[in-house]
C-alpha positions, -999 to 999 in steps of 0.1 A, spaced: 357 568 -343 339 575 -376 307 563 -392 303 558 -429 267 563 -440 257 539 -467 221 549 -473 191 567 -458 157 551 -461 122 556 -449 113 529 -423 83 507 -431 78 519 -467 84 496 -497 89 524 -522 74 534 -555 100 519 -579 115 484 -573 146 494 -593 157 528 -580 138 526 -547 122 560 -549 99 567 -520 118 543 -497 154 552 -505 162 589 -499 200 589 -505 229 565 -508 267 565 -507 278 567 -544 314 554 -540 303 526 -518 276 515 -543 302 516 -571 326 493 -550 297 470 -540 275 465 -571 257 437 -553 242 463 -529 225 484 -556 221 482 -594 236 514 -605 227 508 -642 192 521 -634 206 556 -626 210 573 -660 230 606 -663 206 634 -673 223 668 -669 254 685 -654 245 713 -630 265 743 -617 274 719 -589 265 683 -590 245 664 -616 210 652 -623 202 616 -630 170 598 -636 157 563 -632 156 544 -664 124 526 -652 103 553 -636 121 586 -647 123 597 -610 150 624 -607 182 619 -585 209 644 -576 246 634 -573 263 660 -551 293 680 -564 318 658 -545 301 627 -560 297 613 -525 259 609 -522 230 603 -546 198 619 -534 162 614 -543 147 646 -557 109 653 -555 95 657 -590 80 690 -581 114 703 -571 129 701 -606 115 735 -617 132 752 -588 165 734 -595 164 745 -631 159 781 -620 187 778 -595 210 763 -622 202 791 -647 227 815 -631 246 820 -598 225 839 -572 246 866 -557 234 886 -526 239 923 -526 267 939 -505 240 954 -483 223 920 -477 256 903 -471 264 930 -445 231 924 -427 236 887 -426 271 892 -412 257 914 -385 231 888 -376 256 860 -377 253 825 -393 248 795 -371 279 772 -375 277 734 -379 273 714 -347 301 694 -330 291 664 -351 294 683 -384 257 685 -391 250 716 -412 286 720 -425 273 722 -461 254 754 -453 260 789 -439 226 794 -423 214 827 -409 180 831 -392 163 864 -403 132 881 -415 128 883 -453 106 905 -474 104 894 -511 101 916 -542 64 906 -543 60 920 -507 57 886 -490 70 887 -454 86 857 -438 95 865 -402 107 829 -396 132 826 -425 167 812 -428 191 824 -455 210 793 -465 242 800 -484 252 767 -501 269 753 -531 245 724 -538 212 724 -557 180 730 -536 170 693 -537 161 685 -501 125 675 -498 122 686 -461 133 722 -468 109 748 -481 132 766 -505 128 799 -523 155 814 -543 175 844 -529 169 862 -562 134 869 -547 148 889 -518 139 926 -515 150 931 -479 166 912 -450 161 922 -413 168 907 -380 140 884 -369 124 891 -335 120 853 -332 156 842 -338 177 831 -309 207 854 -301 239 844 -318 255 836 -285 228 810 -278 230 796 -313 267 792 -309 263 775 -276 238 750 -289 262 739 -317 287 730 -290 263 708 -270 268 671 -272 238 647 -278 224 633 -246 197 610 -259 184 601 -293 151 584 -301 138 577 -266 101 581 -262 76 570 -236 39 565 -236 37 561 -198 18 587 -177 
């Protein structure tokens, strides 16, 4: 059994733009929208710029930015304040040093779960010290092909990295591997009863 995701929306929010749905609509299935034009008016999404992977679009009405992934499967809403970071990311590929790559390999990346969540990343929990001497003990190095568009992630570019170390707060690799194999038991159940 498979599920085809058509769109992701914020519940109970009408949105900021009635044409592109920004604020309410966070992403939608691009091929499905092309096959079913009655579902969404694609004319409002205007091509803006090709990126290293994927493309930027903008709403013809409100100028809100949108990101079409490299496989042209999903169009994602991009927070306006994220554009500067995306431009910096797009300027040139960010390559980790051989030493940093070795450290990440020793720590071990957390693989995707049994449902495929996280398959677009190689994520390694670690401690990061930046070139400006900031210390992040709760960091995740996310090696990915797509632009850093996700609103819920607090991205910094890996070009800022001075040093990578094992984090004393990260779960052991064996535990992380085991959690990715666990099947979901319940989702969305909550109770206010005492």
